[in-house]
Backbone as numpy.savetxt, mean C-alpha at the origin, in Angstrom:
# Nx Ny Nz CAx CAy CAz Cx Cy Cz
-1.98 -12.62 -0.32 -1.35 -12.41 -1.10 -0.83 -10.25 -0.20
0.91 -10.55 -0.43 1.25 -8.62 0.15 1.43 -8.19 -1.36
0.82 -7.27 -1.38 1.12 -5.88 -2.15 1.75 -4.50 -1.83
1.79 -3.97 -2.32 2.27 -2.48 -1.69 2.19 -1.23 -2.95
1.74 -0.15 -2.65 0.61 0.71 -4.10 1.66 2.23 -3.60
2.07 2.56 -4.16 2.82 3.97 -4.62 2.17 5.00 -5.46
2.39 6.21 -5.36 1.69 6.99 -6.44 2.71 7.02 -7.48
3.98 6.59 -7.03 4.99 6.65 -8.27 5.15 6.50 -9.09
5.82 6.58 -10.59 5.71 5.92 -12.03 6.25 4.29 -11.27
5.95 3.82 -12.78 6.22 2.36 -13.22 7.96 2.60 -13.05
8.42 3.18 -13.63 9.77 3.49 -13.03 10.43 3.63 -12.19
10.12 4.38 -11.90 10.24 4.93 -9.94 10.27 3.50 -9.14
8.76 3.19 -9.17 8.49 2.05 -8.20 9.57 0.95 -8.66
10.48 0.85 -10.32 11.03 -0.76 -9.91 12.11 -0.51 -9.76
12.82 0.78 -9.72 13.86 1.10 -8.75 14.05 1.62 -7.39
12.97 1.62 -6.95 12.69 1.57 -5.89 13.15 -0.52 -4.92
11.71 -0.73 -5.46 11.90 -2.86 -5.33 12.73 -3.00 -5.47
13.86 -2.58 -6.72 15.45 -3.45 -6.78 15.60 -2.62 -5.40
16.17 -1.66 -5.48 17.11 -1.27 -4.12 16.83 -1.98 -3.19
15.40 -1.85 -2.43 14.92 -2.66 -1.08 14.84 -4.20 -1.42
15.19 -4.81 -2.45 14.95 -6.00 -2.63 13.63 -6.76 -2.19
12.04 -6.14 -2.64 11.03 -6.15 -2.57 11.01 -7.80 -3.22
9.95 -8.29 -2.36 9.56 -9.88 -3.16 7.99 -9.99 -3.30
7.73 -8.78 -3.51 6.36 -8.68 -3.60 5.99 -6.95 -4.56
4.68 -7.71 -5.55 4.87 -6.61 -7.02 4.44 -5.28 -5.76
4.89 -4.03 -6.40 4.85 -2.83 -5.98 3.65 -2.62 -6.75
2.23 -1.60 -6.82 1.38 -1.18 -7.84 1.35 0.34 -8.23
1.17 0.45 -9.37 1.15 2.51 -9.32 -0.01 2.83 -9.04
-0.28 3.54 -8.40 -1.23 4.40 -8.76 -1.22 5.85 -8.38
-0.35 6.19 -9.89 0.13 7.95 -10.29 -1.43 8.53 -10.47
-2.42 8.39 -10.63 -3.48 9.07 -10.69 -4.49 9.05 -8.83
-4.05 8.41 -7.98 -4.41 8.65 -6.72 -5.60 8.19 -6.60
-6.57 6.96 -7.42 -7.71 6.98 -7.40 -7.61 5.76 -6.46
-7.06 5.10 -6.06 -7.25 3.98 -5.04 -6.31 4.31 -3.67
-5.71 5.45 -3.19 -4.57 6.19 -2.46 -6.27 6.46 -2.26
-7.08 7.31 -2.28 -8.34 8.23 -1.88 -9.50 7.10 -1.41
-9.43 6.07 -2.24 -10.71 5.35 -1.99 -10.01 4.70 -0.86
-9.60 4.50 -0.36 -8.86 3.13 1.12 -8.54 4.41 1.84
-8.96 5.65 1.74 -8.25 6.49 2.51 -6.90 6.99 2.90
-5.98 7.16 2.38 -4.32 6.60 2.35 -4.04 8.65 2.00
-5.26 9.16 1.53 -4.54 10.73 1.09 -6.05 11.46 1.02
-5.91 12.83 0.83 -7.23 13.46 0.66 -7.55 13.80 -0.93
-5.95 13.37 -1.52 -6.25 13.43 -3.16 -5.21 14.61 -3.72
-4.90 15.67 -3.08 -4.33 16.73 -3.69 -3.19 16.49 -3.96
-3.08 17.07 -5.67 -1.85 17.12 -5.44 -0.62 17.37 -5.07
0.29 16.42 -5.22 1.63 17.02 -4.70 1.90 16.39 -3.01
0.43 16.30 -2.40 0.55 15.18 -0.82 0.56 14.11 -0.87
1.32 13.42 0.07 1.74 12.55 0.30 0.78 11.43 1.18
0.79 10.12 0.98 -0.42 9.27 1.50 0.82 8.80 2.80
-0.87 8.41 3.68 -0.41 8.52 4.97 -0.28 6.35 4.77
0.72 6.05 5.66 1.07 4.23 5.77 0.66 3.43 5.92
-0.82 3.09 5.16 -2.02 2.08 5.67 -1.41 0.61 5.45
-2.27 0.19 6.06 -2.47 -1.38 5.66 -4.19 -2.00 5.61
-4.56 -2.70 5.08 -5.66 -2.85 4.15 -5.25 -4.79 3.76
-6.81 -5.32 5.22 -6.73 -6.94 4.82 -7.99 -6.58 3.67
-7.60 -7.50 3.10 -8.88 -8.50 1.86 -9.10 -9.67 2.06
-10.56 -10.42 2.64 -10.68 -11.52 2.90 -10.67 -12.06 1.11
-11.03 -12.92 1.38 -11.36 -13.64 0.34 -12.77 -13.64 -0.37
-13.92 -12.58 0.57 -14.95 -12.65 -0.37 -14.89 -11.10 -1.17
-13.62 -10.01 -1.19 -13.25 -8.87 -1.71 -13.34 -8.29 -0.84
-14.27 -8.19 0.46 -14.62 -7.35 1.64 -13.28 -7.17 2.08
-13.61 -5.92 2.90 -11.91 -5.69 3.57 -12.84 -6.01 5.18
-11.46 -6.25 5.83 -11.73 -6.97 7.05 -10.62 -6.61 8.19
-9.79 -5.40 7.67 -8.95 -4.66 8.51 -8.83 -3.67 7.81
-7.90 -2.28 8.27 -7.67 -1.37 7.83 -7.36 -0.25 8.91
-6.29 0.50 8.40 -5.54 1.03 9.75 -4.40 1.40 9.44
-3.89 2.61 10.06 -2.55 3.07 10.04 -1.65 1.50 10.35
-1.07 1.42 9.12 0.69 0.97 9.35 2.15 1.17 9.27
2.64 0.98 10.41 4.39 0.64 10.37 4.97 -0.66 9.78
5.75 -0.07 8.27 6.24 -0.70 7.88 7.27 -1.88 8.21
7.71 -1.86 9.34 8.25 -2.33 9.43 8.17 -3.47 10.40
6.86 -3.44 10.87 5.82 -4.07 11.97 4.57 -5.49 11.15
4.23 -3.92 9.79 3.00 -4.25 9.82 3.05 -5.95 9.27
4.23 -6.51 8.16 3.83 -8.18 7.95 3.28 -8.94 9.28
4.20 -8.64 10.82 3.80 -9.14 11.76 2.42 -9.26 12.39
2.12 -7.79 12.49 0.86 -7.33 13.13 -0.61 -8.16 12.16
-0.02 -8.12 10.82 -1.34 -8.19 10.15 -1.17 -9.84 9.96
-0.34 -10.46 10.38 -0.42 -11.78 10.39 -0.79 -12.49 11.89
-0.81 -11.93 13.04 -1.63 -11.53 14.11 -2.96 -11.19 13.45
-3.72 -10.85 13.26 -4.96 -10.41 12.98 -5.72 -11.74 11.92
-4.68 -12.47 11.49 -5.47 -13.31 10.40 -5.81 -14.17 11.73
């Protein structure tokens, strides 16, 4: 499953997903807990997140994680699988 995570509000994410025709869920992490847990941000208010990709196996364990280029990540991830 592919999904995105953003620090934006549900309303902002819905507008963004509609504008860019996303065909996957875009989750809201307004309290930044997920971003901190996965190393995408240091948690400082107002800071931006790093764009990362995480592959989680069926067992719930992280199989791969690191910086991600939004344009190439889907293909990069498929190669890793």
